[in-house]
N, C-alpha and C positions, 0 to 999 in steps of 0.2 A: 203581157203580164199585168196582172189587176193592180189598183192602187195599193192594196195592204202587201202584196207581194214585194213591190218596189221599197215600201217603207221598212219591210224587215229585212232585205236585203241592205239597205242602208245601214240598219241595226246590227246585222251580222258583219258588215264592213268594218265599223266603228270597233266592234269587239275584237276583231283581227288585228287591227292597227294597235290598240292597248296591248293586245299580247305580243304581237311583232316588237313593239318598242321595250317591252320588259324582257325579251331574250336578246334583243338587239340585231342589228342587220349581221347575223351569221350565215356561213356557209351552209350549204347542205350537209356537207361532211360533218360540221361540228353539230347541227343540229341531229343528225342522224346518230351521231355518238351519245347525243344526251339522250334522244328518244330511245336507244337501246337500254339506256340505263334507267328508263322507266320515267322520264320527265315528262308529264302530261302537256305542259305547255309546248314543249318541242315537239311532241307527236301530233298536236292539234295543228300548229305551224306546218308542220311537212304535209300533213293531209290537204290544208289550205294551198300550199305551192302545187302539189300533184293536180288538185282538182281544176286551178285556175291556170296552170303552167308558167307559173313565175320560176325561173331558174332551171327549171327540168320541164321535161315534155309533159304534156296532159295524160295522167293515167289514174282514171278513176277507180281503179281496182286497188292501187295502192293508196289511193287518197283514203276511200272506206277502210283499208287496213290501218293506217293511223289513227282515223277518226275512233275505229273500233276500240283501240288499244288506251286511247286518253279517256273515252268513254267509260272503259271497264274500272278505270279510276275515278268514277262519278266526276268527269270534268265538264261542267255545264255546257261551254261552247261546242265541245266535241258532239255532245247529246243532242244539242239542237242542231248542229249541222246535218247528224244521222237523221234526227226528225225531218229536216226539210227535204232530204234525199228521198226518202221514203215516201212522202207526200208528192213525190215527183217534180219538186222545184230543183233538185240539184243532181237530178239524173233521171233514166229512162225507169227506174224500178217504182212501182208503185205499191206499196202496202200500208194502207191507212192504220191497222192495227200496229203495225211497228211504229209507224210515226207518231201516233197517240202516244204510245209507252215512252219512247225516246222524249217527247215534246214533255210529258208529264215528268219524267225524272229530269230533265235539265231545269223545268221550273223548280221543282223541289229543291234541288241544288243551287239555286239563288240566280240564275240566269234571266235577266229582268226581261230580253225579247222574248224567252220561250215562255214566261210568266204571261205577258201582253199576249201572245199568240193563243196560249192555252185559254185565258179568259174569253176571247172572241170566240173559240171553239164552245165552249160551253154556253155562251151568250146566243150564237147562231145553231148550235148542233152540227152533226154530221152522220155520215153511215154508221160510224163507230161510237158517236156519244151523242145521246139525247139532249136537247135544251136543258140547261140547270141555271138559274138565274142568280141562285146562292153562290154557287162554286164560280160563275163569272165574277161575282162582287167580291169574292173571297181573293180571287187571283189580281182582281184590278187594283185591290187595296194594298195588295203585296207588291206590286209592279209600282204603284204609286208612290209609295213608300221610299222605293228605289229610286224615284227621279223619273220614272217615265211619264212624260206629257200627255202621251196619248191615254194612258190609264187613267190620268189625272181629269183628263176632259170627261171621259166615260164616269167617273165618279160622281160629276155633277149631274149628268143624265139619271144616274142612280137614285140620287138623295132629293133631286127635284119630283121624280114621280113614285119614288118608294119601292124601287125594283128589287127582287133578291133577298128581301129581308133586311134591306136598308131602309133606316129612319125617314119618313117621308121628312124632310127639312129642307125648306127654301133658302134659310141663311145658309147652312153649310153646302147647298149647291151653288150658290152665287159665289161662296168662297172657291170653289175648284174654278168656276167659269172665269172669275176675276183673277185667278191665279196664271190661268193657260191663255187668254184672252190677247196677252202682248208678246208671246213665245212665237218662234220661228216655225214651228210645228203646222202641220195642214190644217189640224184641228182648231187652229186659235179663231180662225174665222166663223166657225160654228159657236164657240164660246163667245165670242162679239155678238152675234145673234142671240144667244141666250141672256146675255146681260141687256140687250134691248129688252126683251120679254121682260125680265125681272123688272126693270127701273121702271118701264110702262105699265105693267099691273102691280107694282109694289109687291113682289114676291121675295122675301130674304132681304129687302132693303126697301128704304122709304121712297115711295114713288115720287119719281123726278124725269119729267118728259123731256127735259133738255138732254140730261145724260143720256137717256133711252136713245133720242135721235143722233146722238153723237156716235154712240155703240153702233146702231143701225147704219149710220153712212161707213164708219170702218168696216164693217162686215161686208157690205156690199162693195165697197172698193177693194176689198180683198177678194171678192170672186163668189161669195156666198149667194145662189140664187134666191134663198128664200129672202133673205134680205133685201137682194135687188128688187124682186118682185113688191115687197112689203115698201119701199122706200117710193117706188114708182106710185103706187097706190096713196101713198100719205101725199105725195106731191099732187095727185088729182084732187084730194079732198082738202088739202091743207092742214092736215093732221101732225101738228108739231114743226110743221116747214111753211115759208110762203107758197101759195098754191101756185103752181108752174105747171103747165100742161105740156110743155116743151121737154123738161126734166122728166116729167111722169112718162112721157111716151120712151124716152132715152132708156130709164130704168126697167121699164116693163119688157122692152125691147132686149136689152141687154140680158135679162133673167131666164129669156127662152133660147139663149143660143147654146146651140149643142143639143137641144131638146128635139126630136123629130116630130114630124105634123101629127102623126097619130098619138104622139104621146101628149100633145099641147094640152088637150082638155083636162087629163090628169095633172099634168104640172098645174093648170090654174087651181084646180081643186087642192092640192097639196099646199098650196100658198095663199089658203084662204086667210082674211084678216087676223092675225093671230093676236092683236090686243084687245079684239072683241071676244075671242072664244079661250082666251087664257084664263084659269081659274084664279079667283081670286083668294087672298090670304085671309 
């Protein structure tokens, strides 16, 4: 499973937890009664239980039936579960057209993980949907307003570069990067690196080499390979830090961990000196 799949599985699990708490630790029989009466939350939870085998044998056919009943009532989590099923993440059936349709419905009905997922679909494009940065920006904004940290991180990118109709605004980009840099989300380390670039270049904030170096160090320690490579180069040259060849070797070597030999040259190019090439305000 790729990184994004893992993150969205966590979001789906969190959604289920909230709904499960709302309906309580009820028996299958109690949930079945509510489901027959048209309770969408109960229908969705039954779908989750049959999909995962919690309290009942795994039965994906019954899970899909309950998801479908809840989705017919515009219940976002159920629509999202069906989108994942038809995209191949929750079952063996792959129907990208159905997956996109349910993902769109879930997003329109306020399901935040679906909004984030749909934004990335528009950002990257797929066989059913061409790239559309304007629509990606729209859904990232909506998800960010609902508290999705990953979407907030992406808004920093959109405003830094002026993508998808977003106004290029370094101060706004800095605000989003600063907001997300101290979160527990995996995107925090990227935001930390972006704060380094902002402070180093004076983009959206007053130029401050000491602050830039502090954020670069945090990003490197968090595992961002660009930050590790940049910190290594800075130790080589003494830029913002005391020149230290041993630390330079440590961070440069650290930045290459997990990079195959045939990719190493590209890796070095990707990590060209950002404070030299960063656009000035």
